[in-house]
C-alpha positions in Angstrom: 82.2 137.3 34.7 85.7 136.1 35.5 88.2 134.7 33.2 88.7 130.9 33.1 91.8 129.5 34.7 95.1 129.6 32.8 95.1 126.8 30.3 97.9 124.5 29.4 99.7 124.7 26.1 98.9 122.1 23.4 102.0 121.0 21.6 100.1 119.7 18.6 98.5 122.9 17.5 100.7 126.0 17.7 98.9 129.0 19.1 96.1 127.2 20.8 95.7 125.4 24.1 95.1 121.9 25.2 91.4 122.5 25.8 91.2 124.3 22.4 90.1 127.6 24.1 92.7 130.3 24.1 94.2 131.5 20.8 97.6 133.2 20.8 97.9 133.4 17.0 95.1 135.4 15.3 96.1 133.8 12.0 94.4 130.7 13.3 91.0 132.4 13.5 88.8 131.9 10.5 85.4 133.3 9.3 82.7 131.4 11.0 84.6 130.8 14.3 82.7 131.8 17.4 85.0 133.8 19.7 85.1 135.5 23.0 87.1 138.7 23.4 88.6 139.3 26.8 90.4 142.4 28.3 92.1 141.6 31.6 89.5 139.4 33.4 86.5 141.0 31.7 84.5 139.4 28.8 84.0 142.3 26.3 82.5 140.6 23.3 81.2 137.3 22.1 80.4 136.8 18.4 81.0 135.0 15.1 83.9 136.1 13.0 82.8 137.5 9.6 86.2 138.5 8.3 89.8 138.2 9.5 92.8 140.2 8.7 95.5 138.7 10.9 98.3 140.5 9.1 96.7 143.8 10.3 95.7 142.4 13.7 92.0 142.9 13.0 88.8 140.8 13.1 85.2 141.7 12.2 82.7 139.9 14.4 78.9 139.8 14.5 78.1 140.3 18.2 75.9 137.6 19.6 74.2 140.0 22.1 73.4 143.0 19.9 73.6 141.5 16.3 75.9 144.4 15.3 79.2 144.2 13.5 82.2 145.1 15.5 85.8 145.7 14.5 88.1 144.0 17.0 91.8 144.9 17.2 93.3 141.6 18.5 96.4 143.2 20.1 95.7 144.0 23.7 92.9 141.4 24.0 92.9 137.7 24.8 90.9 135.6 22.3 89.1 132.4 23.3 87.2 130.1 21.1 83.7 129.9 22.3 81.6 126.7 22.3 78.7 126.8 19.8 75.4 127.4 21.4 72.9 124.7 20.6 69.1 125.3 20.5 67.2 123.6 23.2 
């Protein structure tokens, strides 16, 4: 899976983008947010944030694919808000 094209910056919400996808400030991520964790152009993890410690640069997520908890160090990764999946 390849990374989406570079988004434009949203002047109204610092740390996010115009399309609401990429997050530059981990302090904006809250428990319950569904995120994608990217390294380079590779999607590494998708899950729901359980706990956030932005002052430490850490997030705990519940991985959507495996159902396991994963500690994600936010530095060195790109974070993207993931759209909610709706049941068919």
